[in-house]
VOVEX-228851 format. One record per residue: x, y, z of N, C-alpha, C in turn; residue in one letter. Coordinates in Angstrom, 2 decimals. Layout:
N
> X,Y,Z,X,Y,Z,X,Y,Z,a .
...
//
This chain:
85
> 66.73,-11.63,105.80,66.76,-10.75,104.65,66.77,-11.53,103.35,m .
> 67.35,-12.70,103.36,67.42,-13.53,102.17,66.03,-14.00,101.74,n .
> 65.14,-14.25,102.67,63.78,-14.68,102.35,63.03,-13.57,101.60,i .
> 63.17,-12.34,102.07,62.49,-11.23,101.40,63.06,-10.98,100.01,f .
> 64.35,-11.17,99.87,64.98,-10.97,98.57,64.49,-11.99,97.55,l .
> 64.38,-13.24,97.97,63.87,-14.28,97.07,62.43,-14.01,96.67,k .
> 61.63,-13.56,97.62,60.23,-13.25,97.32,60.13,-12.08,96.35,a .
> 60.96,-11.08,96.51,60.95,-9.93,95.60,61.42,-10.33,94.20,n .
> 62.45,-11.17,94.14,62.95,-11.62,92.83,61.88,-12.45,92.12,i .
> 61.19,-13.32,92.86,60.13,-14.14,92.27,58.99,-13.24,91.79,r .
> 58.64,-12.23,92.57,57.57,-11.30,92.18,57.94,-10.53,90.92,d .
> 59.19,-10.10,90.84,59.66,-9.39,89.64,59.61,-10.30,88.42,i .
> 60.00,-11.56,88.58,59.98,-12.50,87.47,58.56,-12.75,86.99,a .
> 57.61,-12.85,87.90,56.21,-13.05,87.52,55.66,-11.84,86.79,q .
> 56.02,-10.67,87.25,55.53,-9.45,86.58,56.15,-9.27,85.20,k .
> 57.42,-9.65,85.05,58.05,-9.60,83.73,57.38,-10.58,82.78,e .
> 57.07,-11.76,83.28,56.39,-12.76,82.45,55.02,-12.25,82.01,h .
> 54.27,-11.66,82.93,52.96,-11.11,82.60,53.08,-9.98,81.58,a .
> 54.10,-9.14,81.73,54.30,-8.03,80.79,54.60,-8.54,79.38,y .
> 55.52,-9.51,79.27,55.88,-10.02,77.95,54.73,-10.81,77.33,f .
> 53.95,-11.48,78.15,52.78,-12.19,77.64,51.76,-11.20,77.08,s .
> 51.50,-10.13,77.81,50.56,-9.11,77.35,51.08,-8.42,76.09,q .
> 52.37,-8.17,76.03,52.96,-7.54,74.85,52.82,-8.45,73.64,k .
> 53.02,-9.74,73.83,52.88,-10.71,72.73,51.43,-10.73,72.23,h .
> 50.46,-10.76,73.15,49.06,-10.78,72.74,48.69,-9.49,71.99,h .
> 49.23,-8.37,72.40,48.96,-7.10,71.70,49.56,-7.13,70.29,a .
> 50.76,-7.68,70.14,51.38,-7.78,68.82,50.58,-8.70,67.90,d .
> 50.11,-9.81,68.45,49.30,-10.74,67.65,48.00,-10.07,67.22,v .
> 47.35,-9.33,68.11,46.10,-8.64,67.78,46.34,-7.57,66.71,a .
> 47.45,-6.86,66.80,47.76,-5.85,65.80,48.00,-6.48,64.43,l .
> 48.72,-7.58,64.41,48.98,-8.28,63.15,47.68,-8.79,62.52,t .
> 46.80,-9.34,63.34,45.51,-9.82,62.82,44.66,-8.67,62.30,q .
> 44.66,-7.55,62.98,43.88,-6.39,62.51,44.41,-5.88,61.18,a .
> 45.74,-5.82,61.04,46.32,-5.38,59.77,45.97,-6.35,58.65,k .
> 46.03,-7.64,58.93,45.71,-8.64,57.92,44.25,-8.55,57.50,r .
> 43.35,-8.38,58.46,41.93,-8.28,58.14,41.63,-7.03,57.33,q .
> 42.30,-5.92,57.64,42.09,-4.69,56.86,42.59,-4.86,55.43,c .
> 43.74,-5.50,55.27,44.25,-5.68,53.91,43.37,-6.63,53.12,s .
> 42.80,-7.65,53.77,41.89,-8.56,53.07,40.58,-7.86,52.72,l .
> 40.13,-6.95,53.57,38.91,-6.21,53.28,39.09,-5.31,52.06,l .
> 40.23,-4.63,51.98,40.48,-3.74,50.85,40.64,-4.54,49.56,i .
> 41.16,-5.74,49.65,41.40,-6.54,48.45,40.17,-7.23,47.90,g .
> 39.02,-7.14,48.58,37.82,-7.80,48.08,37.30,-7.08,46.84,k .
> 36.77,-7.83,45.88,36.28,-7.19,44.64,35.16,-6.19,44.88,p .
> 34.26,-6.48,45.83,33.16,-5.54,46.06,33.65,-4.23,46.66,e .
> 34.71,-4.29,47.44,35.28,-3.06,48.00,35.94,-2.24,46.90,t .
> 36.69,-2.91,46.04,37.33,-2.21,44.92,36.27,-1.62,43.98,l .
> 35.21,-2.37,43.74,34.13,-1.86,42.89,33.45,-0.65,43.54,l .
> 33.28,-0.70,44.85,32.69,0.43,45.57,33.55,1.67,45.48,g .
> 34.86,1.49,45.64,35.78,2.62,45.52,35.72,3.22,44.12,i .
> 35.70,2.34,43.12,35.65,2.82,41.74,34.32,3.52,41.45,a .
> 33.23,2.98,41.96,31.94,3.60,41.67,31.79,4.95,42.38,s .
> 32.31,5.07,43.59,32.29,6.38,44.27,33.13,7.38,43.49,v .
> 34.28,6.95,43.02,35.12,7.84,42.21,34.45,8.23,40.90,g .
> 33.76,7.27,40.27,33.05,7.57,39.02,31.90,8.54,39.26,a .
> 31.19,8.35,40.37,30.09,9.26,40.69,30.62,10.67,40.94,y .
> 31.69,10.76,41.72,32.26,12.08,41.97,32.76,12.71,40.68,k .
> 33.31,11.89,39.80,33.78,12.42,38.53,32.65,12.88,37.63,g .
> 31.50,12.22,37.72,30.37,12.57,36.86,29.68,13.86,37.32,a .
> 29.68,14.13,38.62,28.94,15.30,39.10,29.85,16.50,39.34,v .
> 31.13,16.38,39.09,32.06,17.47,39.37,32.26,18.33,38.12,d .
> 32.75,19.54,38.33,33.01,20.45,37.22,34.22,20.00,36.40,a .
> 35.13,19.25,37.03,36.31,18.75,36.33,36.26,17.22,36.30,k .
> 35.42,16.64,35.45,35.23,15.19,35.51,36.47,14.39,35.09,p .
> 37.26,14.90,34.16,38.42,14.13,33.71,39.45,13.98,34.83,k .
> 39.69,15.04,35.58,40.66,14.97,36.67,40.18,14.02,37.76,a .
> 38.91,14.06,38.10,38.37,13.16,39.13,38.40,11.71,38.65,k .
> 38.08,11.50,37.37,38.10,10.14,36.83,39.52,9.58,36.86,r .
> 40.48,10.39,36.49,41.87,9.95,36.52,42.32,9.64,37.95,n .
> 41.90,10.48,38.89,42.26,10.23,40.29,41.61,8.95,40.81,r .
> 40.34,8.72,40.44,39.65,7.50,40.87,40.33,6.26,40.29,a .
> 40.72,6.32,39.04,41.42,5.18,38.43,42.78,4.96,39.07,l .
> 43.44,6.03,39.44,44.74,5.91,40.11,44.58,5.27,41.49,m .
> 43.56,5.69,42.22,43.30,5.10,43.54,42.95,3.62,43.40,v .
> 42.13,3.28,42.42,41.76,1.89,42.19,42.98,1.06,41.82,l .
> 43.81,1.56,40.94,45.01,0.84,40.53,45.99,0.68,41.69,g .
> 46.17,1.73,42.47,47.09,1.65,43.60,46.59,0.66,44.65,r .
> 45.29,0.65,44.91,44.72,-0.28,45.88,44.88,-1.72,45.40,t .
> 44.62,-1.95,44.13,44.77,-3.31,43.59,46.24,-3.74,43.62,a .
> 47.13,-2.83,43.31,48.56,-3.16,43.32,49.05,-3.49,44.72,l .
> 48.64,-2.68,45.71,49.04,-2.95,47.09,48.45,-4.25,47.62,f .
> 47.22,-4.57,47.18,46.62,-5.83,47.64,47.33,-7.04,47.04,s .
> 47.94,-6.88,45.88,48.71,-7.98,45.30,50.01,-8.23,46.03,l .
> 50.64,-7.17,46.53,51.94,-7.32,47.16,51.85,-7.72,48.62,f .
> 50.68,-7.69,49.22,50.55,-8.05,50.64,50.05,-9.42,50.84,q .
//
């Protein structure tokens, strides 16, 4: 009975190691994805694209001042968040 117990304990230890290894790799992948997304948003061409879409929407809408203010707020908030990350 002792032989089977040692084999089961060894099997459990191997499975725990595999689980924690997989969990670590998933955490690393999530961190890298978050970092890449924040770097993408912080690029000048992305910020310019966001501003130009907001300006276009503001120009063709019935309430251009409200849309322009919202676009500037989104641009400012995105730039501010990219500075803090």
